[in-house]
BALO-657304 format. One record per atom (N, C-alpha, C): x, y, z. Coordinates in steps of 0.05 Angstrom, whole numbers, plus 5000, padded with zeros to 4 digits. Each point is the difference from the previous one (the first is absolute). Example, Ala and Ser with C-alpha at 12.3 -4.5 7.8 and 13.67 -1.06 7.14 Angstrom:
BEGIN
526448865156/498250245000/501850245000/499350214986/501650245001/498550225014/
***
This chain:
BEGIN
596244745833/497150094996/498350175007/499850284994/498250205006/497249895012/497850075023/499149934994/497650034988/499450184982/498450064980/500649954971/502349944992/500549864970/498249974991/498850004977/498649764984/501849794986/498949845009/502049664983/497749854972/501749924984/497849864982/499749725000/497249974990/499449685012/498549894964/501449734994/499149994978/497849815003/498050024982/498349805004/498149924967/498349765002/500349784973/496750035001/499050164977/496850024996/498849734998/497849865009/499649745004/499050034970/498650224983/498449864977/502550034973/500950215001/502450074974/502449825016/501250035016/501749835009/502450214994/500050184994/502250315001/500750045024/502849995004/501750105022/499250345003/499950025024/499350304998/501850075028/501150364996/501350155023/498650245007/500150025026/498950175017/501650025019/499250345008/502250055030/496550085017/500849955018/498250095038/501350225013/498650155007/500950145026/497950045017/500650125022/497950205016/497350024973/500450234989/498850124983/498649874973/498349755002/500149924981/498450094965/501850084980/498350224988/498949774977/497450134984/498149864989/499850084971/500849854976/500550154978/497450004983/499250314986/497950134996/498649874979/497549954988/499349894978/500950204982/500649794984/501250194969/497250124997/500450254981/497050084991/500050004976/497550124988/500149874968/501850014979/499549944981/502949974975/498550374980/502550035000/499350234983/498550014964/498350125003/499150144970/500849814971/499049874993/501149804975/499750124988/499250234989/500650204976/498749904970/498049775003/499749784972/498949795005/500949924982/498249705010/497549944985/498849784998/497149944992/498550035025/499949865030/499350205028/499350334993/501950104999/499850315006/498950134974/500649904978/498150124973/495849925007/500949785008/497249915005/498950255016/500749995023/499350215018/499550294978/500950074994/499650224983/497450004970/500349675008/497050054977/498049965013/500149855026/497650035021/498750295003/503150175006/498550315008/499350124973/501549854975/498350184975/496749945006/498749825004/497449945000/498250145021/502150015029/498950105009/499950275003/501850194983/499750274994/496650034979/500149844985/498749994973/496850005014/500149835023/497250035011/500150125020/501450235007/499750265030/499850224982/502250074994/500750254994/498650004961/500649774993/499249974971/496750104998/498949925020/496449965005/499450205006/501250175012/499250295011/501650264977/500949914991/500950084971/497749984983/498449794997/498050084980/497750065013/500250165025/497650045009/498150294986/501550064980/499450314981/497149784985/499849774990/497749874992/498249995007/499749885031/498249985012/498650255015/501450264995/498950265007/499150104975/500449964976/498950054973/497049804996/501649695011/496449895005/498150015006/501150015035/498150115017/497550314998/502450194982/498850255007/497650064973/500549704976/497850094984/498649685006/500049825017/498149775000/498549985038/502249804999/498949805030/499450285015/502250185009/500250285019/499650214998/498150084974/499050184976/498950205020/498349905016/499050205033/502350105013/502149934996/501550135022/502650124993/501050265014/501650234992/502549814994/501650264981/502749854987/502049925031/499650305017/500749915027/499649795016/498149854995/499149875018/501249754992/499249894977/501749734986/502850135001/502550134999/502050005011/500949945025/498650035008/499949915035/500649664998/499249884987/499849694993/503450005004/500450074973/503749874992/501450235018/499850215013/501850095021/499749835026/497749915012/500249845016/501849734995/499349924976/501349694992/502850055002/501450264996/502950124994/500550065033/498550135009/500149935025/501849845030/498149794992/499649755011/501949784998/501250094966/502249824990/502750085011/500450245008/502250075012/500249925025/497450095018/500550055029/500649695006/498049884986/500549725017/500749874990/502249994984/502250014983/503150025022/499150185020/502150085014/499549865023/497649955003/499649845033/500649614989/499749994975/500949734999/502249964994/502350175001/502749975002/500949955020/498350065020/501149875027/499249704999/498249924987/499249665009/501849894980/501650154978/501449884983/502449945018/501550155017/502149975012/499849855010/497049945025/500349815020/499449694993/500549964968/499249774989/497349854988/498150235002/496849904988/500850054971/501949964978/499850154972/497049824990/500349745009/497949844969/497550085015/498349975026/498250185012/500150314994/501450144995/500150274981/498350014977/502249734981/499750114975/497349844990/499249765014/498649874986/496850165016/499350035027/498850205002/498850274977/502450174999/499950204980/499049974975/500749664984/498649934973/497449965007/499549895016/496449915013/499150224999/501050255012/497650195002/500350224974/501450004989/500050094969/497949844979/500749775000/497949804986/497450085013/500049875026/497250115008/498650274985/501550135015/499050274990/498850014970/501649984991/498950004963/498149855001/500149785018/497349864981/497450035017/501350275024/496850115008/498850214994/502250094982/499550294986/498749974981/500749704981/497449994976/497549965012/499949965016/496550095018/499150125008/501750214994/499450275022/497550184992/498150085002/498650234991/499150275006/501250055027/500650275013/502850095010/499750285002/502850044998/501149985024/498049955033/502249885023/500549744994/498649844979/501249725005/502049994981/500450274980/502449964979/501950105013/500450185024/501950105017/500949735024/498349865000/500549805024/501749734985/498250014982/502449844978/502750054990/499750204987/502449984981/502550295025/498250135019/502150155006/500849905013/498949915020/499949865036/501749744990/499149864988/500549574999/502550094985/499550094981/502949944976/502850225005/498750205021/501350185007/502749805026/498249905006/500749875025/503049734996/497749864972/501749784995/502550084974/499850234994/502750124980/502050085022/498150125029/502550075014/501449705003/498849895014/501949705009/501249814975/499350164975/502049804981/501250164990/500050265007/502350274988/502949915018/499750025021/502349995016/502649794994/499049804995/501549734990/501450094988/498450144977/503350044970/501350235004/499750175024/502850135012/500949915013/499449845025/501549945013/501349744999/500049854978/500849745005/502050004964/498850164980/503150034982/502950045015/499050155012/503050175008/501549875020/499549785014/502149825012/500649764983/499549984976/501549814976/502250134977/499250295011/502650134992/501950235004/501750085003/501750305007/501550084975/502349834978/500650194984/498050074979/497849904995/498749964979/496650065002/499750125037/497950105005/498050134981/501650304994/498650154982/497449954975/502449744987/499149854974/497449855008/500849875019/497449835010/498150125012/500350195015/496950185007/499250064983/500650194984/499350134967/498449754984/501849754991/497249864994/497849895010/501449915028/496549965016/498450235001/501350304997/497550145009/498850054967/501349904975/497850114981/498549854992/499849825025/496949864996/497350235000/500850135013/498150295009/499150124978/502250074978/499050144972/499549764988/500649704994/498449874991/497349904998/498650025033/498649905011/498150304992/500850254997/498150224997/500149984972/501049834979/500049984976/497749854988/500049755007/498349844994/497649955027/500050095012/496849945016/498650244983/500150284998/498550154979/499449854978/501249864981/499949844973/498449865010/500149805017/498149755014/497850115004/499650225013/496250045014/499550254975/500350194988/499650084977/498349784989/501949764979/499349934982/497049785004/500349905024/498749745015/497550175007/499550245009/497750155006/498549974974/500550134982/498950014967/499449735007/501349794992/498649764997/500249775021/499050085025/498549825014/499350165018/500150295012/498850125010/501950035030/499250195015/501950105021/500749795021/497849895014/500649825020/501649664992/498949944975/503149754988/501950135004/500450274989/502250104996/502050025018/497950075021/502849995035/499849714998/498949845006/500149665007/502249944978/500250114972/502749844989/502950115012/500050254999/501750155028/501049785011/497349995017/500549885020/502449625006/499549954972/501249715001/502550064989/500450204984/501950125005/501850105011/499550125013/502050055035/500349735015/497749755005/500749775006/502149844999/500250014968/501449824975/503350135016/499550214992/502950265007/502049885027/497450035020/500550055026/501149705017/498049814980/501049855014/503249874989/502050044975/502050024990/501550195026/499450215009/501550075021/500049815028/497949925001/499949835026/501449765002/500250034976/501649654998/503550004992/501050234996/502849974986/500250215018/499150145013/502350295022/500949725031/502150145017/500349875017/502050225015/500150035023/500650175018/503249854998/501750225001/502849945001/501649915035/498950275010/501450115033/497949795020/500249935023/499349995019/497550135011/498749945013/498450195018/501650175017/498650275006/501550145013/498850155011/501950165033/496550105004/500250374994/497450174991/499650134990/500550285010/500450274993/501150265010/496550065015/500550304993/497750095013/499050114969/497250115008/498949974969/500850424997/499850045020/500950374996/503050075013/502050114982/502850055010/499950215015/500250135019/498550225015/503150144998/502649984995/502750065000/499550144975/499149854987/500050054957/498450184993/498350155023/497250225002/501450154998/502550045023/500550235009/502050164988/501849824971/501650154985/498750164970/501250195004/498250164988/500149914962/502249825003/500349954957/497249735009/500149875014/497249774990/496850105008/500750225019/497850104994/498250154973/502550084999/498750284968/499449784980/502949715006/498749774976/497150005000/499349875031/497350004993/497750054995/500250255004/498450264996/499550004967/502649994985/500949984981/497849784976/500349795020/498749804984/497349914998/499050185028/496950025002/498750214971/501750185012/499450254974/499849754963/502049984992/500349874980/498249804994/500249875021/497149664993/496850204999/499950175014/497750225001/498650014971/502250124982/498749994968/501149794986/502049775006/502349874978/497849834987/498049935013/497649704992/497350204994/500350234995/497350154982/499649904977/502150074986/500249974973/499049714982/502249785024/497849774995/496949875011/499250175010/497649935006/497750254978/501150184994/497750194989/501249934972/501649914982/501250004975/498049924979/499049815005/497849874984/496850174999/499250065018/497950275006/501050174981/501550165006/500850274985/500249884967/501649815002/499549864969/496850054992/498349785007/496750044995/498850374994/501150105027/499550284999/500850224975/501449894993/501350074970/499250004970/497549715011/499049994984/501549664976/501450015010/502149664994/497849805003/500949894982/497949755002/500849805022/498649865009/499949855033/501349704988/501449954975/501649694991/502650165002/500650264992/502650154999/500250055036/498350195010/500150175024/502149845020/498849754994/501349835026/502449875000/501850134974/503049844992/501550305002/498850145017/501450235013/501349925028/498149915006/501649835026/502449774999/499549904984/501449784984/502850124992/500650174989/501350174989/502550125025/497550075014/502050175023/501049795014/499149675002/501049865025/502649894978/499649944979/501649904990/502950214989/499550325007/502450154996/501449935022/498850035020/501749905034/501749775006/499449764973/501949775002/503250154993/500450134976/503850065002/500550245021/497250175008/500350155021/500949875022/499749815005/500649815025/502749865003/501650004975/501249865001/503150184993/500150164983/502050194984/499850185023/498550135010/501750215027/501349885019/498549705007/501549825031/502850054985/500449954976/504049884986/500750275002/499150194997/500650335005/501250015026/498750015024/498750115024/503049785016/500649674983/503249995016/501550174996/500450124976/501850235004/499750275010/497150055004/501450305001/498150105029/498449825013/498449885020/497350064992/498649885021/497650025000/498250324994/501050155025/498750174993/499550184986/503649984984/498750184975/499449884985/498949734995/498549984974/496450055013/500350025020/497550055010/498550265003/501850125006/498650334996/499150084981/502449914976/498250124973/498649904991/499449765011/497149814985/498050155014/500749995027/496550115021/500450284981/501850164998/498950274984/498850024974/501349824977/499449934975/497149985005/499549735019/497049945008/498350245003/500150135028/498150205001/499950254977/502350094976/499850104986/497249834979/501049854987/498349854978/496850015017/499949975015/496949945013/498150304993/502450225010/499250214997/499450164971/502349874974/499150014984/497749854986/499449735013/497649884989/496650204997/500850135017/497650214999/499250124965/501350044990/500450074973/499449844973/499649745011/500049754987/497350044981/499449994977/496849984988/500249854976/502349824997/500049854974/501449645011/498449814981/502549785003/502650025005/501550104979/502549914996/501650125031/498450245004/501650175022/500249805025/495849925008/500349785023/501149785005/501549884974/501549704991/503350145011/500550214993/503250135006/499750045026/498050095015/500350115028/499849655017/498849804996/499749805009/502449795001/501250094983/502749864987/502750075032/499150365000/502750095008/498950025035/498049955007/499349955028/499249705008/500849864974/500849765013/502749945001/501350174986/503549975002/501350175018/498350155013/501150165021/498449835031/498649855006/498649945012/501249795010/500849764977/502149795005/502050075015/500850184988/502950095014/500050145030/497650085005/499250045030/499949745015/497749864989/499649745023/503149814994/502850034977/500749855002/502550005021/500450275005/502350075013/499450025033/497849955007/498650125030/501249985016/499349705002/500449835017/503850025008/501250004977/503249954999/500950195012/499050255011/500450265001/499950005033/498449865014/499649935026/503250025011/501049754993/502749895018/502250344995/499950054978/501250314996/499650205022/497850015012/499450305008/500149775035/499949835003/500749875031/500849764993/503250065009/501549774985/499949765022/498850035028/499649755017/498149854982/501349824991/497949674992/499849825012/500050035031/499749845019/496050025004/499550334993/497250105004/499050064970/501349854972/498549954975/497750084998/499149735008/497449974994/497950195015/500350115026/499450175014/499050274978/503150104995/498850254980/500149884975/499149824988/497949994975/498150035004/498849855028/497349895001/498650355009/501750175013/499650275006/498650164969/502849884978/499250194980/498249874988/499749744998/498249884991/495550255005/501149875022/498150145021/498750344993/502350174989/499250264999/498849974975/501549834983/498749944965/496949914999/498649825019/498649894999/498350285006/499450125024/499150205006/499050234983/503550044979/498850124978/499149894984/498949844993/498649844986/497749975010/499249995022/497649945009/498250234990/501150315008/498750174999/499850184969/502549944995/500550234969/496850014979/499849664990/497649994974/496850015016/500150035020/497350045009/499850335004/501550175006/500350265000/500550174975/501349794976/500950044973/496250044990/499149705010/496949994988/498550215012/499850125020/498050175012/500450244983/502949994997/499650314990/499450004968/499749794985/499149894980/496850044997/498749855021/496850105000/500050285003/501050115015/499150325011/500350144973/502749904987/499550204978/499149984970/498549714999/498949834982/496850184995/500150084969/496350045008/499349854973/497749805006/498849794996/501949824990/499749874968/501149874997/503050054990/500950184993/502750094995/501150025017/502649845010/501650065027/502150204992/501150155026/502350244998/501549915019/502549854994/501849854999/502450225015/500050244993/502150275003/500249925032/498950025013/499950145029/501449785016/499049714985/501749745014/503149994986/500750044977/502549914998/502250274999/498450225011/500950175021/501050015025/498349925010/500349825028/502349805002/499749834982/502249754993/502350064997/500750144981/502350124992/500850265028/499250155010/501350145014/500549825024/498749805007/501549855025/502449764997/499949994977/503349824987/501950215000/498950244995/502450134984/500850085036/497650165024/500950055028/502049755013/499149734984/501849775003/502750034994/500650134980/503049954986/501950275017/498450145010/500850225016/501449935016/498449865018/500149795039/502949864987/499349834984/502349844982/502550115008/500050254980/502750144994/501650135027/497850045017/500550135031/501449765005/498349685005/501649755012/502950014989/500150044983/502749944975/502550155022/499250345001/501850155007/500249965025/498149885021/500749995032/501149794995/500849774984/501449714998/502950134998/501150064969/501650104994/501650194988/498050315008/500950214991/499550174971/500850134995/499750104978/502449914974/501149765015/502249924983/499549814980/500649944977/499749874972/500649715007/498949795012/501049735009/498349894995/501149715005/497349805000/499049915024/496950034995/497750055025/497349994988/
***
C-alpha cells in the first residue's frame, strides 16, 4: 500500500446507531455547511411577508404621499405665518431622512438586527406623530414630523424592500408590486382620515388618530415578518467602481434630477386647487385622485417592463411626467386639474415601480446590488430634499398677496424632470446603443 493512500473507516453514531463510512488521509477535508434553501416563491409565510411589507409602505411612502394635506393645513392654520417654502422643508426633510436612513439600516438588516430595526422605526414613527399633535411652533413641527418621523420611516421602510425579495425569485415582481401598492393606498386613506377628522375633532386629535392607525398596522408588520436568510457581512456604503462607470454615473444624475421635480405636484396640488377657488372639501380630493391613479401606474408598467425592459418603460414615463407638469401651467378649471392629477399619478407610479429593478440591469454584479440600490436611493433622497423647498421659494417670490402664482414652480419642476428623461436616454444609449432591444 502506498504510504499516502486513503483508507475507509467505519463507525457507528452513538446516538442514532447509524453506520457511517468516511475516508481519511493526511489532508482532512471538512464538509462545508449547506447554504439557505431556495426561495419558496409562495406559501403562507411568504405571502405574509408581502402583507407586512404592504403595511410598512403604507406607513412610510403612504404617509409621505399625504403630505400635501399637511402643506395646505399648515399654510392656512398652524403655520400660517411661515412661507410655503419653509413648510415644504418639513416634508422634504422627512423624505430625505426616510431614504438615507433606510440605506444605513440596510446594513443593520444584513447583520441580523431586523427586529431591533423595525421595532425602533415603528416606535419613532408613532412617537413623532404623537409629539406632532402637541406642537405649536415651526421648529417643533420640523423636529417631530421632519426628523423623528423621517428617521422612523427610514428604519421601517428598508425591511419592506429587503425581506420580500428573499422569499421570491420567479414571482418577485408580483410580490414587490403588491407590497409597493401600500404606498398608494396609504396616500389615499391618510388624506381622507386627516381631512375628515380635522373638520370634526381638530388637527391635534386628527393626528393622534393617525398615530393609532399607524401603531396598529405597524404591529401587524412586526408580528408577521421574519428574515429568511442568516446574518451576513455587509458591503461598503459606496461602490467606487460603479461610480467610475459612465452608465451608472449618468443614472445617478438622472435619478437626482427626476426626484427634484417628481414630488412637487404631490406637495402642492391641494394648495393649487384652493388657489383656483375650489372648495376645501373638494380640493383635498385632488391629492387622493393622484395617489389612487398611481396604483395601476405601479402594477401594469411593471408587467410591461418584464417584456420590454425597465428603461424602455421608464424613459417615456419620465418624459410624460415632465410634459404634464409643464402643461399644468395652463390649468384653470376643476376638470382640467382632475385630469392632470390622474396623469401625474399614472406616470409617477410607473417611475417608482421600475426604478429599483433598473439597477441590476445597469450593474449586473448582484454581490453589490444592495450598495448600488442604496446609492440610487441616496440620489433620489437628495433630489427630494431640495426640490419642494426650491419650488416653494419660487412660489413665494412670484406670488402677490393671497393670490399664488404657481407658473415658475411648475416650470422649474417640469424642466428638471424633462432633463432627467434626457439623462436616462443617455444612460440607455451608453448601455445598449441605439438598437431597439430590451433594456
